[in-house]
Backbone as ProteinMPNN parsed JSONL, in Angstrom:
{"seq_chain_A": "MEDNKKKEVFEEFGDLVNMSPSELEKWLETDESKSVGWDSGDGESVGHKSGEKIIRIKRKKRSDLDERDYEHMQKVVGYIKRHSAQRPEEVKGSNWAYSLKNWGHNPEK", "coords_chain_A": {"N_chain_A": [[5.029, 8.429, 27.832], [7.374, 10.876, 27.182], [7.167, 14.862, 26.222], [9.444, 15.439, 24.217], [9.821, 12.797, 22.823], [7.403, 12.456, 22.236], [7.241, 14.169, 20.544], [9.305, 13.473, 18.117], [8.511, 11.051, 17.427], [6.004, 11.461, 16.778], [6.602, 12.666, 14.14], [7.967, 11.311, 12.675], [6.82, 9.328, 12.222], [4.659, 10.605, 11.089], [6.629, 10.857, 8.135], [7.22, 8.476, 7.44], [4.564, 7.235, 7.163], [3.059, 7.09, 4.125], [0.419, 6.69, 3.055], [-2.465, 8.125, 2.894], [-5.446, 8.419, 4.657], [-8.002, 7.563, 3.476], [-6.516, 6.128, 1.177], [-5.254, 3.524, 2.622], [-7.469, 2.682, 3.73], [-8.928, 1.44, 1.122], [-6.871, 0.439, 0.295], [-6.914, -1.829, 2.323], [-9.039, -2.807, 2.003], [-8.946, -4.853, -0.006], [-7.649, -7.973, -1.958], [-5.376, -9.153, -1.793], [-4.205, -7.49, 0.192], [-5.49, -8.95, 2.312], [-4.358, -10.565, 2.248], [-1.54, -11.745, 3.189], [0.648, -11.332, 5.92], [1.06, -12.273, 9.621], [-1.023, -13.936, 11.261], [-3.429, -12.841, 13.812], [-4.66, -14.466, 15.274], [-7.406, -14.856, 14.99], [-7.561, -15.039, 12.252], [-6.947, -12.339, 11.591], [-4.383, -10.104, 9.858], [-1.815, -9.303, 12.247], [-0.908, -6.563, 10.955], [-2.439, -6.073, 9.229], [-4.692, -5.192, 11.225], [-3.322, -3.058, 12.702], [-3.245, -1.271, 10.088], [-5.563, -0.686, 10.422], [-5.996, 0.743, 12.903], [-4.315, 2.954, 12.176], [-5.199, 4.55, 10.356], [-7.266, 5.558, 11.811], [-5.79, 6.773, 13.844], [-4.772, 8.651, 12.091], [-6.31, 9.814, 11.525], [-7.327, 11.72, 13.227], [-7.043, 15.068, 15.59], [-3.669, 15.968, 16.381], [-3.702, 17.577, 18.592], [-5.078, 15.615, 20.218], [-4.323, 13.247, 20.426], [-3.401, 10.204, 22.094], [-1.297, 8.668, 24.685], [-1.557, 5.751, 23.78], [-1.96, 6.117, 20.99], [0.214, 7.219, 20.588], [2.148, 5.039, 21.508], [1.382, 3.173, 19.705], [2.15, 4.409, 17.156], [4.804, 4.637, 17.461], [5.963, 1.961, 16.955], [4.623, 1.587, 14.855], [6.259, 2.999, 12.942], [9.203, 1.297, 13.92], [8.372, -0.985, 12.452], [8.097, -0.287, 9.967], [10.873, 0.96, 9.294], [11.881, -1.652, 10.157], [11.683, -3.7, 8.297], [11.543, -2.707, 5.81], [13.769, -2.773, 5.379], [14.398, -4.824, 4.434], [14.496, -4.848, 2.088], [13.509, -6.565, -1.181], [14.236, -7.483, -4.655], [12.474, -7.403, -6.2], [10.136, -5.162, -6.638], [7.455, -4.73, -7.012], [4.316, -5.686, -6.71], [4.892, -8.067, -4.606], [4.542, -9.986, -1.597], [6.332, -8.315, 0.161], [5.731, -6.016, 0.052], [3.251, -5.593, 0.176], [3.142, -6.194, 2.714], [3.717, -3.648, 3.945], [2.453, -1.611, 2.974], [-0.069, -2.714, 4.371], [0.899, -1.489, 7.192], [0.529, 1.258, 6.549], [3.011, 2.414, 5.019], [3.414, 3.133, 1.391], [6.107, 1.241, -0.93], [6.072, 1.79, -3.312], [5.794, 4.667, -3.69]], "CA_chain_A": [[5.97, 9.311, 26.832], [7.861, 11.885, 27.756], [7.17, 15.244, 25.105], [10.286, 15.11, 23.101], [9.988, 11.613, 22.594], [6.376, 12.125, 21.625], [7.471, 14.978, 18.669], [10.017, 12.797, 17.572], [7.785, 9.408, 16.978], [4.805, 12.313, 15.5], [7.438, 13.324, 12.727], [9.025, 10.081, 11.764], [5.055, 8.34, 11.425], [4.34, 11.38, 9.736], [7.284, 10.703, 7.657], [6.951, 6.974, 7.149], [3.466, 6.468, 6.616], [2.815, 7.79, 3.237], [-0.626, 6.14, 2.726], [-3.745, 8.941, 2.946], [-6.355, 7.381, 5.642], [-8.428, 7.082, 2.288], [-5.707, 5.251, 0.548], [-5.164, 2.951, 3.377], [-8.791, 1.99, 3.472], [-9.213, 0.978, 0.028], [-6.179, -1.355, 0.417], [-7.286, -2.881, 3.425], [-10.352, -4.053, 1.415], [-8.248, -5.734, -1.46], [-7.796, -9.544, -0.952], [-3.793, -9.009, -1.449], [-4.099, -6.705, 1.837], [-5.823, -9.7, 3.372], [-3.549, -12.414, 2.419], [-0.408, -11.292, 3.862], [1.331, -11.132, 7.729], [1.01, -13.201, 10.289], [-2.451, -14.101, 12.238], [-3.304, -12.846, 15.168], [-5.631, -15.382, 16.155], [-8.801, -14.124, 14.954], [-8.164, -14.609, 11.355], [-7.076, -11.048, 10.757], [-3.164, -10.248, 10.251], [-1.174, -8.046, 12.942], [-0.672, -5.776, 9.92], [-4.084, -5.313, 8.901], [-5.289, -4.571, 12.63], [-2.266, -1.927, 12.327], [-3.097, -0.875, 9.211], [-6.723, 0.045, 10.763], [-5.652, 1.406, 13.923], [-3.019, 3.5, 11.8], [-6.296, 5.4, 9.526], [-8.237, 5.846, 13.236], [-5.445, 8.168, 13.927], [-4.046, 10.011, 10.824], [-8.229, 10.849, 11.299], [-7.41, 12.41, 14.612], [-6.051, 16.035, 15.516], [-2.69, 16.334, 16.883], [-4.01, 17.701, 20.142], [-6.138, 14.506, 20.393], [-3.754, 11.758, 20.359], [-3.086, 9.63, 23.361], [-0.749, 7.299, 25.049], [-1.43, 4.199, 23.364], [-1.471, 6.397, 20.03], [1.641, 7.283, 20.371], [2.409, 3.562, 21.693], [1.118, 2.366, 18.245], [2.669, 4.9, 16.02], [6.606, 4.079, 17.598], [5.466, 0.216, 16.595], [4.374, 1.579, 12.992], [7.638, 3.363, 12.771], [9.809, 0.391, 14.257], [7.987, -1.989, 11.631], [8.792, 0.391, 8.265], [12.048, 0.808, 9.117], [13.252, -3.05, 10.177], [11.139, -4.009, 6.876], [12.512, -1.402, 4.581], [15.513, -2.801, 5.506], [14.845, -5.958, 4.321], [13.995, -4.77, 0.779], [13.671, -7.69, -2.549], [14.615, -6.975, -5.668], [11.527, -7.002, -7.6], [9.336, -4.493, -4.933], [6.038, -4.181, -7.158], [3.618, -6.621, -6.523], [5.926, -8.804, -3.813], [4.594, -10.162, -0.636], [6.834, -7.332, 0.725], [5.143, -4.217, -0.473], [1.928, -5.553, 0.071], [2.668, -5.713, 4.374], [4.396, -2.254, 4.493], [1.246, -1.488, 2.79], [-0.672, -2.643, 5.91], [1.152, -1.26, 7.991], [0.516, 2.466, 5.908], [3.644, 2.825, 3.943], [3.701, 2.06, 0.255], [6.896, 1.589, -1.174], [6.571, 2.262, -4.735], [5.657, 5.876, -3.928]], "C_chain_A": [[5.968, 10.5, 26.946], [7.388, 13.131, 26.171], [8.153, 15.338, 23.717], [10.476, 14.161, 22.445], [8.626, 11.702, 21.709], [6.227, 12.995, 19.76], [8.398, 14.147, 18.426], [9.035, 11.533, 16.626], [6.763, 10.13, 15.77], [5.763, 12.658, 13.982], [7.963, 11.897, 11.695], [7.782, 9.587, 11.151], [4.628, 8.966, 10.395], [5.26, 10.998, 7.758], [7.217, 9.711, 6.468], [5.685, 6.486, 6.548], [2.796, 7.546, 5.633], [1.812, 7.68, 2.413], [-1.823, 7.284, 3.623], [-4.519, 8.018, 3.687], [-7.566, 7.076, 4.049], [-8.031, 5.749, 1.02], [-5.364, 3.804, 0.74], [-6.407, 2.213, 3.175], [-8.987, 1.396, 2.754], [-8.193, 0.165, -0.395], [-6.633, -2.055, 1.231], [-8.724, -3.321, 3.175], [-10.028, -5.082, 0.227], [-8.55, -7.205, -0.597], [-6.176, -9.515, -1.1], [-3.064, -8.563, -0.004], [-4.1, -7.871, 2.739], [-4.723, -11.085, 3.152], [-1.693, -12.546, 2.251], [-0.142, -10.687, 5.55], [0.501, -12.563, 7.926], [-0.449, -12.805, 11.031], [-1.927, -13.557, 13.413], [-3.714, -13.562, 16.18], [-6.659, -15.36, 15.503], [-8.897, -14.271, 13.063], [-7.703, -13.091, 10.279], [-5.215, -10.534, 11.238], [-3.188, -9.189, 11.161], [-1.106, -7.091, 11.984], [-1.507, -4.661, 9.42], [-4.699, -4.994, 9.877], [-3.976, -3.571, 12.62], [-2.792, -1.215, 11.665], [-5.115, 0.539, 9.523], [-6.451, 0.755, 11.631], [-4.787, 2.718, 13.216], [-4.371, 5.093, 11.178], [-7.61, 5.983, 11.25], [-6.865, 7.621, 13.637], [-4.787, 9.214, 13.494], [-5.929, 10.937, 10.555], [-8.104, 11.955, 12.61], [-6.58, 13.929, 14.459], [-4.901, 15.718, 16.257], [-2.841, 15.709, 18.25], [-4.974, 16.296, 20.862], [-5.464, 13.161, 20.373], [-3.217, 11.425, 21.656], [-2.059, 9.16, 23.236], [-0.618, 6.524, 23.943], [-1.715, 4.987, 21.584], [-0.278, 6.327, 19.501], [2.675, 5.856, 20.419], [2.311, 3.107, 20.272], [1.939, 3.123, 17.592], [4.297, 4.483, 16.347], [6.518, 2.635, 17.114], [5.598, 0.24, 15.342], [6.079, 1.702, 12.928], [8.54, 2.067, 12.665], [9.401, -0.369, 12.554], [8.474, -1.609, 10.095], [9.946, 0.243, 8.236], [13.025, -0.585, 8.975], [12.776, -3.558, 8.769], [11.574, -3.585, 5.712], [13.76, -2.008, 4.616], [15.707, -3.844, 4.425], [14.699, -5.694, 2.269], [14.58, -5.965, -0.466], [14.208, -6.55, -3.713], [13.304, -7.02, -6.561], [10.33, -6.219, -6.533], [7.858, -4.759, -5.418], [5.411, -5.868, -7.075], [3.584, -7.98, -5.42], [4.897, -9.039, -2.268], [5.256, -9.127, 0.09], [6.189, -5.929, 0.838], [3.789, -4.467, 0.296], [1.485, -5.32, 1.757], [3.451, -4.519, 4.595], [3.076, -1.575, 4.27], [0.104, -1.286, 4.002], [-0.732, -1.712, 6.592], [1.601, 0.62, 7.254], [1.617, 3.343, 4.974], [3.714, 2.434, 2.285], [4.914, 2.706, -0.405], [7.379, 2.058, -2.391], [5.767, 4.185, -5.05], [7.212, 6.84, -3.967]], "O_chain_A": [[4.985, 11.237, 26.877], [7.254, 12.564, 25.086], [7.779, 15.319, 22.544], [11.201, 14.266, 21.456], [8.605, 11.151, 20.609], [5.694, 12.779, 18.672], [7.75, 13.479, 19.233], [9.009, 11.325, 15.413], [6.609, 9.821, 14.588], [5.243, 12.851, 12.883], [8.196, 11.691, 10.504], [7.607, 9.428, 9.943], [4.304, 8.547, 9.284], [4.72, 10.93, 6.654], [7.177, 9.856, 5.246], [5.605, 5.609, 5.688], [2.185, 8.549, 6.003], [1.827, 8.208, 1.301], [-1.965, 7.211, 4.843], [-4.353, 6.821, 3.451], [-7.706, 5.867, 3.864], [-8.689, 4.941, 0.365], [-5.192, 2.978, -0.157], [-6.414, 1.186, 2.497], [-9.389, 0.321, 3.2], [-8.359, -0.7, -1.255], [-6.831, -3.204, 0.837], [-9.42, -4.008, 3.921], [-10.785, -5.905, -0.287], [-9.113, -7.543, 0.445], [-5.703, -10.083, -0.116], [-2.066, -8.928, 0.618], [-3.276, -8.059, 3.634], [-4.49, -12.135, 3.75], [-0.945, -13.178, 1.505], [-0.729, -9.765, 6.117], [-0.144, -13.372, 7.259], [-0.858, -11.672, 11.287], [-0.815, -13.591, 13.938], [-3.452, -13.532, 17.382], [-6.922, -16.56, 15.433], [-9.876, -13.834, 12.458], [-7.893, -12.799, 9.098], [-4.769, -10.541, 12.385], [-4.055, -8.316, 11.178], [-1.559, -6.193, 12.693], [-1.509, -3.442, 9.251], [-5.619, -4.257, 9.524], [-4.059, -3.843, 11.422], [-3.087, -0.176, 12.257], [-5.535, 1.636, 9.155], [-6.652, 1.904, 11.239], [-4.645, 3.622, 14.039], [-4.33, 6.265, 11.55], [-8.577, 6.745, 11.283], [-7.034, 8.841, 13.657], [-4.361, 10.236, 14.032], [-6.432, 11.878, 9.941], [-8.872, 12.905, 12.764], [-5.733, 14.123, 13.588], [-5.254, 14.882, 17.088], [-2.586, 14.656, 18.833], [-5.404, 16.277, 22.015], [-6.09, 12.103, 20.307], [-2.611, 12.275, 22.308], [-1.552, 9.024, 22.123], [0.355, 6.606, 23.194], [-1.623, 4.069, 20.769], [0.21, 5.761, 18.522], [3.631, 5.62, 19.68], [3.326, 2.648, 19.749], [2.868, 2.394, 17.243], [4.962, 4.016, 15.423], [7.673, 2.304, 16.847], [6.268, -0.525, 14.649], [6.905, 0.791, 12.881], [8.735, 1.634, 11.53], [10.177, -0.219, 11.61], [9.034, -2.344, 9.281], [10.423, -0.484, 7.365], [14.062, -0.813, 8.354], [13.718, -3.858, 8.034], [11.929, -4.259, 4.745], [14.699, -1.704, 3.88], [16.686, -3.92, 3.683], [14.872, -6.591, 1.445], [15.773, -6.208, -0.647], [14.46, -5.346, -3.67], [13.353, -6.567, -7.704], [9.743, -6.9, -5.692], [7.004, -4.991, -4.562], [5.998, -6.918, -7.339], [2.63, -8.752, -5.325], [4.496, -7.953, -1.851], [4.513, -8.901, 1.045], [6.276, -5.039, 1.684], [3.298, -3.572, 0.984], [0.478, -4.789, 2.225], [3.905, -4.476, 5.738], [2.546, -0.991, 5.216], [-0.417, -0.259, 4.436], [-1.735, -1.039, 6.83], [2.71, 1.128, 7.42], [1.419, 4.415, 4.402], [4.123, 1.302, 2.027], [5.088, 3.914, -0.566], [8.482, 2.533, -2.665], [5.393, 4.719, -6.094], [7.183, 8.05, -4.195]]}, "name": "protein", "num_of_chains": 1, "seq": "MEDNKKKEVFEEFGDLVNMSPSELEKWLETDESKSVGWDSGDGESVGHKSGEKIIRIKRKKRSDLDERDYEHMQKVVGYIKRHSAQRPEEVKGSNWAYSLKNWGHNPEK"}
């Protein structure tokens, strides 16, 4: 990924992922977090696994991010944008909100 694209991805990721690593860690431990998403084949949802990667990425210094980190950040940005466009009438307590939170975005903030 070229430097200008990395800069764009980094900024969008920073804007859209509005949960801190500790908030996301606590969330991923909840039953609600584990109750939503597409099972990746091992009993854990794709979004839940993504949340774990997001925690690791957010705890790194920008200079320590590698190509795989940027690729995942780009995937997260795309997911949040697509999923946010499907906003239901009732957000609080919805599977829609739970799924977004697994990807590091709390729509109630």
